[in-house]
PLY file of the C-alpha trace (Angstrom):
ply
format ascii 1.0
element vertex 303
property float x
property float y
property float z
element edge 302
property int vertex1
property int vertex2
end_header
223.30 136.36 189.01
224.40 133.00 190.60
222.66 129.93 189.46
221.91 126.58 190.84
220.74 123.26 189.45
219.49 119.85 191.19
219.57 116.57 189.63
217.16 114.16 191.40
218.04 110.65 190.26
217.25 107.06 191.18
219.90 106.76 193.61
221.43 110.08 194.43
220.57 113.95 194.39
223.04 116.37 193.24
223.48 120.00 193.54
225.76 122.47 191.78
225.93 126.27 192.28
227.89 128.53 190.03
228.83 132.28 190.18
227.89 135.03 187.81
231.08 134.24 185.96
230.54 130.33 185.88
232.99 129.86 188.80
231.92 126.90 190.86
230.66 127.86 194.23
229.16 124.46 195.66
229.05 120.85 194.17
227.64 118.10 196.03
226.04 114.65 195.65
224.25 112.58 198.35
222.81 109.00 197.85
219.26 108.72 199.07
218.09 105.66 197.11
214.89 107.18 196.03
214.29 104.37 193.45
215.04 101.48 195.74
212.38 99.03 196.02
210.24 100.85 193.13
210.10 98.27 190.41
208.40 99.16 186.98
205.43 100.85 188.28
205.52 101.22 192.14
205.71 103.72 194.66
208.46 105.87 196.37
208.93 104.24 199.85
208.81 106.39 203.07
212.38 106.20 204.08
214.01 107.32 200.63
211.44 109.98 200.45
212.49 111.17 204.01
216.09 111.04 202.91
215.34 112.97 199.69
213.45 115.69 201.61
216.21 116.11 204.02
218.91 116.49 201.44
216.80 118.70 199.31
216.01 120.92 202.08
219.68 121.34 202.81
220.38 122.06 199.19
217.67 124.68 199.12
219.36 126.36 202.19
223.00 126.17 200.55
221.72 127.69 197.37
220.10 130.54 199.27
223.38 131.23 201.09
224.93 131.54 197.67
222.34 134.12 196.60
219.78 131.54 194.70
216.31 131.54 196.04
214.36 128.29 195.86
211.92 129.39 193.03
214.95 130.06 190.66
216.80 126.71 191.32
216.52 124.48 188.17
215.46 121.05 189.51
214.55 117.99 187.40
213.76 114.34 188.44
214.38 111.32 186.03
214.04 107.60 185.69
212.60 106.75 189.12
210.27 109.65 189.08
208.97 108.67 185.54
207.91 105.30 187.15
206.71 106.17 190.43
202.88 106.61 190.80
203.37 109.00 193.74
206.16 110.97 192.36
203.88 114.06 191.35
202.30 113.94 194.97
205.70 113.83 196.53
207.28 116.63 194.54
203.90 118.82 195.01
204.30 118.24 198.83
208.08 119.23 198.64
207.34 122.44 196.80
204.73 123.36 199.55
207.39 122.54 202.33
210.56 124.16 200.83
209.59 126.03 197.80
211.51 123.81 195.18
209.80 123.24 191.88
210.79 120.08 190.41
210.21 118.97 186.75
209.87 115.42 185.82
211.67 115.19 182.55
211.39 112.63 179.63
214.19 110.16 178.76
214.89 112.17 175.67
215.32 115.50 177.63
217.59 113.45 180.25
219.61 112.40 177.38
220.05 116.09 175.85
221.01 117.78 179.26
223.51 114.92 179.93
225.12 115.52 176.42
225.42 119.28 177.17
226.83 118.87 180.74
228.94 115.82 180.53
231.57 117.22 178.14
232.30 120.42 180.18
235.89 120.97 180.76
237.14 117.83 178.74
239.71 117.81 176.08
238.32 115.34 173.38
239.37 114.59 170.15
237.31 115.34 167.15
234.73 113.00 165.60
231.51 111.30 166.83
231.14 110.98 170.57
229.00 108.77 172.53
227.76 109.92 176.18
226.69 107.15 178.53
224.83 108.31 181.77
224.46 105.37 183.89
221.89 106.01 186.58
220.14 103.84 189.12
216.81 103.54 187.20
218.17 103.88 183.40
220.88 104.48 181.23
220.93 107.25 178.62
222.89 106.99 175.33
223.67 110.17 173.36
225.60 109.95 170.07
226.51 113.21 168.39
229.16 115.08 166.66
229.62 118.92 167.31
226.17 120.53 167.64
224.44 117.74 166.05
222.81 114.72 168.02
222.45 111.58 166.06
220.97 109.27 168.49
219.18 109.84 171.84
217.99 106.56 173.72
216.97 105.92 177.21
217.22 102.21 178.23
215.85 100.84 181.31
219.22 99.40 182.64
219.65 101.36 185.65
222.14 99.87 188.69
219.54 99.90 191.22
216.95 98.24 188.92
219.26 95.60 187.61
220.57 94.79 190.97
217.01 94.47 192.51
215.52 92.63 189.54
218.40 90.30 188.38
221.33 90.20 190.91
220.22 88.86 194.16
222.79 88.11 196.72
223.19 85.64 199.65
223.08 86.70 203.43
226.68 87.88 203.02
226.22 89.73 199.93
227.87 87.42 197.39
226.18 87.19 193.99
225.67 83.93 192.02
227.83 83.62 188.83
224.77 82.25 186.90
222.70 85.47 187.93
225.61 87.51 186.32
225.60 85.57 183.23
221.91 86.02 182.75
222.09 89.69 183.40
224.98 90.10 180.80
222.69 88.47 178.22
219.69 90.63 179.17
221.76 93.66 178.83
223.36 92.63 175.67
219.90 92.14 174.17
218.69 95.61 175.39
221.82 97.19 174.07
221.58 95.56 170.61
218.41 97.45 169.91
220.34 100.81 169.92
221.85 101.66 166.43
225.25 103.60 166.85
225.81 105.21 163.26
228.36 106.71 162.85
230.62 104.64 165.31
231.74 106.81 168.01
235.44 107.68 168.11
235.11 108.67 171.78
232.89 107.34 174.60
232.35 109.63 177.74
231.02 107.91 180.93
229.04 109.93 183.42
227.38 109.75 186.86
228.19 108.25 190.28
228.82 104.64 189.32
231.11 105.66 186.66
233.10 108.04 188.99
233.19 105.51 191.80
234.82 103.04 189.54
237.22 105.68 188.58
238.32 106.20 192.09
238.64 102.50 192.46
241.01 102.40 189.44
242.92 105.31 190.74
243.09 103.88 194.30
241.67 107.05 195.87
240.59 106.82 199.47
238.19 109.81 199.28
236.57 111.30 196.08
238.80 113.78 194.21
236.82 115.30 191.21
239.96 116.83 189.72
241.66 113.47 189.43
238.48 111.82 188.36
237.44 114.06 185.57
238.98 113.25 182.31
240.51 109.90 183.56
240.16 106.69 181.59
238.16 103.54 182.38
239.01 100.36 180.10
237.36 97.15 179.41
240.23 95.59 181.18
239.50 97.55 184.25
235.87 96.47 184.09
236.64 92.74 183.79
239.02 93.16 186.73
236.28 94.91 188.87
233.79 91.89 188.00
236.45 89.49 189.43
236.68 91.61 192.59
233.03 92.29 193.14
231.40 89.11 192.15
232.86 87.08 195.34
232.79 90.03 197.55
230.65 90.36 200.81
228.75 93.57 201.64
231.66 94.73 203.71
234.21 93.90 201.21
232.63 95.68 198.56
232.51 98.70 200.87
236.16 98.68 201.42
236.78 98.35 197.55
234.66 101.31 196.99
235.75 103.29 199.88
235.50 106.83 198.39
231.85 106.11 197.87
230.83 103.11 199.98
227.11 103.87 199.72
227.23 102.78 196.04
229.00 99.54 196.58
226.03 97.32 196.23
225.00 98.66 192.78
228.52 98.58 191.14
228.62 95.04 189.81
225.38 95.83 187.79
227.16 99.11 186.71
230.29 97.33 185.28
228.04 94.95 183.34
226.16 97.79 181.72
229.45 99.78 180.98
231.25 96.79 179.56
228.15 96.10 177.25
228.09 99.56 176.03
231.76 99.66 175.17
231.50 96.55 173.24
228.70 97.83 171.32
230.35 100.94 170.53
233.39 98.93 169.50
235.63 101.01 171.91
238.07 99.80 174.46
237.89 102.55 176.88
235.78 105.60 177.93
236.67 108.92 179.41
235.25 109.68 182.81
233.17 112.98 183.30
232.57 114.39 186.73
229.84 116.35 185.13
226.27 115.71 184.15
222.66 116.65 183.97
222.96 119.68 186.20
225.84 121.14 184.29
223.61 120.93 180.98
220.98 123.22 183.10
223.62 125.79 184.10
224.75 128.74 181.84
228.16 128.38 180.11
230.91 130.11 181.89
231.74 133.56 180.38
234.56 133.43 177.67
0 1
1 2
2 3
3 4
4 5
5 6
6 7
7 8
8 9
9 10
10 11
11 12
12 13
13 14
14 15
15 16
16 17
17 18
18 19
19 20
20 21
21 22
22 23
23 24
24 25
25 26
26 27
27 28
28 29
29 30
30 31
31 32
32 33
33 34
34 35
35 36
36 37
37 38
38 39
39 40
40 41
41 42
42 43
43 44
44 45
45 46
46 47
47 48
48 49
49 50
50 51
51 52
52 53
53 54
54 55
55 56
56 57
57 58
58 59
59 60
60 61
61 62
62 63
63 64
64 65
65 66
66 67
67 68
68 69
69 70
70 71
71 72
72 73
73 74
74 75
75 76
76 77
77 78
78 79
79 80
80 81
81 82
82 83
83 84
84 85
85 86
86 87
87 88
88 89
89 90
90 91
91 92
92 93
93 94
94 95
95 96
96 97
97 98
98 99
99 100
100 101
101 102
102 103
103 104
104 105
105 106
106 107
107 108
108 109
109 110
110 111
111 112
112 113
113 114
114 115
115 116
116 117
117 118
118 119
119 120
120 121
121 122
122 123
123 124
124 125
125 126
126 127
127 128
128 129
129 130
130 131
131 132
132 133
133 134
134 135
135 136
136 137
137 138
138 139
139 140
140 141
141 142
142 143
143 144
144 145
145 146
146 147
147 148
148 149
149 150
150 151
151 152
152 153
153 154
154 155
155 156
156 157
157 158
158 159
159 160
160 161
161 162
162 163
163 164
164 165
165 166
166 167
167 168
168 169
169 170
170 171
171 172
172 173
173 174
174 175
175 176
176 177
177 178
178 179
179 180
180 181
181 182
182 183
183 184
184 185
185 186
186 187
187 188
188 189
189 190
190 191
191 192
192 193
193 194
194 195
195 196
196 197
197 198
198 199
199 200
200 201
201 202
202 203
203 204
204 205
205 206
206 207
207 208
208 209
209 210
210 211
211 212
212 213
213 214
214 215
215 216
216 217
217 218
218 219
219 220
220 221
221 222
222 223
223 224
224 225
225 226
226 227
227 228
228 229
229 230
230 231
231 232
232 233
233 234
234 235
235 236
236 237
237 238
238 239
239 240
240 241
241 242
242 243
243 244
244 245
245 246
246 247
247 248
248 249
249 250
250 251
251 252
252 253
253 254
254 255
255 256
256 257
257 258
258 259
259 260
260 261
261 262
262 263
263 264
264 265
265 266
266 267
267 268
268 269
269 270
270 271
271 272
272 273
273 274
274 275
275 276
276 277
277 278
278 279
279 280
280 281
281 282
282 283
283 284
284 285
285 286
286 287
287 288
288 289
289 290
290 291
291 292
292 293
293 294
294 295
295 296
296 297
297 298
298 299
299 300
300 301
301 302
């Protein structure tokens, strides 16, 4: 039977549908900003809820076209849903409307699914691996080797959350260098609480901010998953992105991130988190993954 999985994040919603043999039938991501304006314990706002409802309604229709009924879609919600006081009500209303059952998962479960999904179709060297899932509301760090997971941590260091809380911009969109310095310090302190033993040999970066930065490094005008998946992203790349993004206006950032302009305003926060992660892991680069949580919920392709 075909299978479908949906990942409802703080910034985007993603759908993947696979055939009986594991072949890809449909893969899509839409930015709806469900976690925007949420804060630590706020409410989902009406406009993002409407955007999420429209996207998920389309996703249910697309899955059904491929032979997957709404009740059999595996759908999970992550950091923003864990914080929003009206998340349960929103998802209950969604189930009544379109038949989609959404499970709000813990940070630990989010990390486990990310570990399973992010490494698909990547040729990686043996040894300890650190998977970094940088979302809008949180960052998941998963350290493991082979089938064994040594560390599973969820940090409240999401791109939307950091941008709204620590990186205010002026009317043109420019961010103050002092705010960046304070955000760096905050991220480093949070990251220092994570013990990475053994030291990872490889770091794998996953989710929309990471893949958008990969398109910028590759100079892609549109998103190309085959080019992005498995490509490197170095600390030198990240330093260059800070220099480009810090003085940029709203429009200039969208031009820089032309393959995914809807993510442009949150990229600077993402760059700071990724750089701190690589520094803490004592690595100079990461491997970019186009996979993620939804792949962790889907059956493995038949060998």
